[in-house]
N, C-alpha and C positions, 0 to 999 in steps of 0.2 A: 363527601367528595374529596378525592385525593388531588392535591395540587402539585404541579411540577415544581421542582426546585433546581437551582443551578448546580452544575457538576462541581464538586469540590475540587479545589486546586490540589495537584499532586504533592506528595511529600517533597521537601527540599532535596533535590538530587545533587546539590553541590558536594555532598559527602559520599558520592557514588563510589569513590575509591575505597571507602571504608567497607563497602559491601562487595568487594571483589571476591565473591564466593569461589573457592577453588576446590578441586577434588581432594578428598580427605585421605589421610594416610591409612585410616582404619576401614576404608571402603564402605563407610556408612552412606546411606542414601539421602539425597537432598529432598526437601519438600518441593512438590511439583504443583504448579498451577497450569491448567489447560484452558485456553480462551478460544471461544468460537462465536463470531457474530452470526446472528440468525435472522433470516427474512423469508417468511412464507415457506417454512420447511416442516410442516406438520407431518408429511408423509414419511420423512426419513429421520425425524428427531429421535424417536424411540430407539431405532436401531443404532443411531450414532451414540446415544447415551449408553446403550448396552456394550458396544464394542470399546468405547473409551474407558468405561468403568472396569471392564474385564481386563484390559491391558494394564491399567494402573494398579489394579489389585494384584496382578501377577508380579509386578515389579516389587511390591511390598513397601513402598514409600508412603508417607503421609501426602495426601493430595487434595486438591480442590478443582472442581470443574466450574468455570464461569461462562454462562451463556448470556449473550446480550440480545434482547429482542429489539430489532431495529424497525419498530412500527409495523409489524406483520399484520396483514389483513385477514388471514385465515385463522385457524385454531391453534397456531403455534404457541401463543402465550398460555393458553389453557393447558396444552401438553406440557409446557415447561413448568407450570405451577404444580401439576400433578407429579411430575418427576421430582421436583424439589421437595414436595411433602414426603416422599418416600426415600429420598437419598440425602443423608446428612452431609455429603461432600459437595452438594450442588448449590451454587449461588446463581440467582436470576437477577439480571439488571434489565429493567424495562424502560426503554427510552420513551420520551413523551411523544415522539413522532419518528418518521423515517428520516434519518440523517445521512444515510449512505454507509456503505461498508467500511470505508476508511475511518470515519468518525466512530462508528460502532466498535470497531477494533480498538480504537484509542480508549473508549470508555471501558472496554474489557481489561485492557492493560492497567488502567488506573485503579481497578478493583482487584488486582491480584496481590497475593502475599507470599507466594512461593519463592524459594531460592533459585529455582529455574522455572521458566515460563515457556510453554509450548503453544504455538498458534496454529490452528488448522481450520479448514472449512467444515461446515456441518453437513455438507452433501456427501461426505465420505469419499470424495475423489482423492483426498490425502489420507492414506491408511493410518489410523491411530496405532496399528500394530508396529509401526516403525519408530515409536517413541523410545523403546529400549536401545535401538541403534543410535539414536540421537544422544541418549545418555552416555553411550560409550564414547562418543566424540567429546562430550563434556568432561569425561574422566581423563581424556588425553590432554586437557588444559584449554580447550577452546571455549570462548564466551558465546559464540554463535555457531550453531550447526543448522545449515539451511538446505532445504530440499531442492534438487535440480531435476526437472522433468525430462528424463531420458526418453520416455515414451509418453505420448498424450493420447489416450484412448477416448473414443466417443466424441472427438472434435473434428470438424470439417477441415479440408485442406486449406480453405481460405483463411480460417481462423488461425491455424498453425503458421501459415505463411505471413500473415499480417503481424502476428505476434513476434515472429523472428525479425521482420523488418523494423518493427518498433524498437526492439532491444538493440539492434545494430545501430540505429539512428541515434538513440539516446546515449549509448556508450560513446559514440563519436563526438557528439556536441556537448556532452556534460563533463564536468570535472570530477564527478562522482562515479566510481567504477561499480555500476549496477550489474550483477551477474546475469547472464542470459538464461532464459528458460526457468526462471524462479518465480515463486508466488509468495504467499504469506506463510507457508508451511515451514516452520523453523522452531528451534529451541534457543532460548536466550537466558543468560544469567541475570540475576537481580540487578547488577550494576548497569547492564545494558538497558533493561527496562526503565530504571530510574532516569537514565539519560534521555530515553525516548519521551518520558513523561514531561521533561522540561521543554520539549519542542511543541509549542502551542499554536502554530500557524493554522489558519482556517482552511486553506487549500492544501490538502494532505495527500501525498503519494507515498504510502507506507513502504513499498518496495524500495523507493529511493531513500527514505529516512532510515530504514534498516541498514542500508549500505553506508549512508553518510556518517553514522555514529562510529563506524569502524570496529575496533577490537578484533582479537584473533578469531578467525572464522574458518569453518570447514564445510566443504560441499558434500552433500549426500545424494548421489543419483538414486532415483526411484521411478517406478512406473506409475503414472497418474491414471487412475481408473475412471470409467464413466460414472455418472451420477448413480447413486444407489436407488433413488426414486425421485419423482417430481421433475420439473423442467428448470433449465437454467434461467436465472433472472437477468443475465447479461446479454442484451441485444447488441448488435453491431454499433448502434448509436451510443449505447452506454460505454462500450469499449472504446469508441472514438473519443468520447468525452474524458474517459480515464487516461487515454494516451495524451490528450492535450494537457490534462492536469499534471501528468508526469513531466512533460516537456517544459511547460512554463514554470513548474516548481523548481526544476533543477538545472535550468540553463537559460541563458539569454541568447542562445543560438538563433532563434527565429528573428530577433531584432538585428543580429549581425547579417543574416541572410538578406533581409530587406535592404539593409545598407549596401551590401555588396551588389545586390541586383540593381538598385538605383544607380550606383556608381558605374556599373557595366553598361546600363542603358544610356547614361550620359556620355560615356566615352564613345559608344557606337554611334550615337546621334552626332557627335562632333566629327567623327570620321566620315559619316554619310554626308554631312554638310560640306566637308572639305572636298569630297568627290564631286558633289553637285557643282560647287563653285569652279573646280578645275575643269570639268567638262564644258561648262558654260563659257569660260574664258578661252579654252583651247579650240573647241569645235563649234561654239555658238549654239549649242543645244538649248532648246527652250525648256524651261522648268515645267515639266508636266507631272502627271501622276496623282490625280485626285484620289483614286482608290488606295494607292500605297500610302498617301498621306493619312487617310482615314484609318488604315490598319495601324499605323504608328501611333496616332492619337488614341485609338481604343486600347492599344497595348499599354501605353503609358498610363491611361486611366485605370486599367486593371491593376497594374503594378502599384499605383498610388492607393487604390482601395484595399489591396492586400496588406500593404504596409500600415495603413491606418487601422485595419482590423487587428493585425498583430500587436500594434501599440496599444489598442483598446483592450486586448486581453490582459496585458500586464497592468494597465491602469486600473482595470476592473478588480484585479486581485489586490492591488494596493488599497482601493476603496473598501474592500471587504475586511482587510486586515486592520485598518485604522479604526474601525468601529469597535474593536475589542469585545465582541460578543463572546459568550462562552461557546465552547466547541459543540456542546450537546446539553440537553436537559433531560433529567431523569424523572420518570413518573413514580417509580418505586424500586426498591431493592429488597430481595429476599435473600439474606445472607445464609451461607452454609452453617450448619450447626456444629461442624467440626472444623475449627480453624487450624491451619498449618502451624507448626511450632514456630515460635518467634525466632527471628534471625539474630544471632548473637554477633555483634561486630567483633572482628579480631582485635587482639591486644595491639596497642600502639607500638609501631615499629616492626610488627610481624609482617 
């Protein structure tokens, strides 16, 4: 019986500057790692593997493909095992249960070894054929080349609209400039990945973490395609929770909104009280308005409950962080039989 073991800590990334992989004068190709978190994708996994392998083979560089099984309940793991047995470039990371896409992606990044790392979804909405274009951006000197969804096919108007509103809101309230209409589809250099592996918070919003680390970045517009097969695992409820994760992870804006709302209600209450007193003194009006009084009381009660809920969201995240649990647990790893060439640190002073 296989036992789950704790995810190993990432390599010390304090020396990330040492791994500032730059385009080479001789135009030689970097070693490439491709990472994809996978959950219930048995219908599309074979085609995904074929297209990624074909693209990387045409490039001609040493490469590895890292697939992370995030507790799939269908035959996804069996398909991954079969592909790994036939492909010397494929690494399979099997998590002990479903930890969610953000943590599965983190596990994949922890198990890469390439000089550049490409992240994409296994549903083929992010075309792997665009990897050469990303490499062109890397050759220009960029550490990150991220995809921007200029067109989003196969998505409803509501999903597109809510996504646009979310990015507008988080860009306004956050100090981190998170590009609009982006996902996880991107190329990163080794030093970017090393810095990301240093960030071990439990509540992870990878799009925000990608932006937080900084480094020279380039946008690459592309047409996002419909799923090649299967159904989306992202319901509106899951998307709502992801949005909350992003907002609470990268801004204290909701706390400020609650504060400003409470202050505004207090000021309006004082003004209303002043008006009531003035009318009573000037005209002798009786203090009436039981219905209006109830409306005010219920409104204030709602504001208080919302404020307590916002505060509870942040306190709950603190509670989860202080437990210091590992981000994920691994059931087993099937490493690729062909490892990318070891990264040689540049000479000191170069």
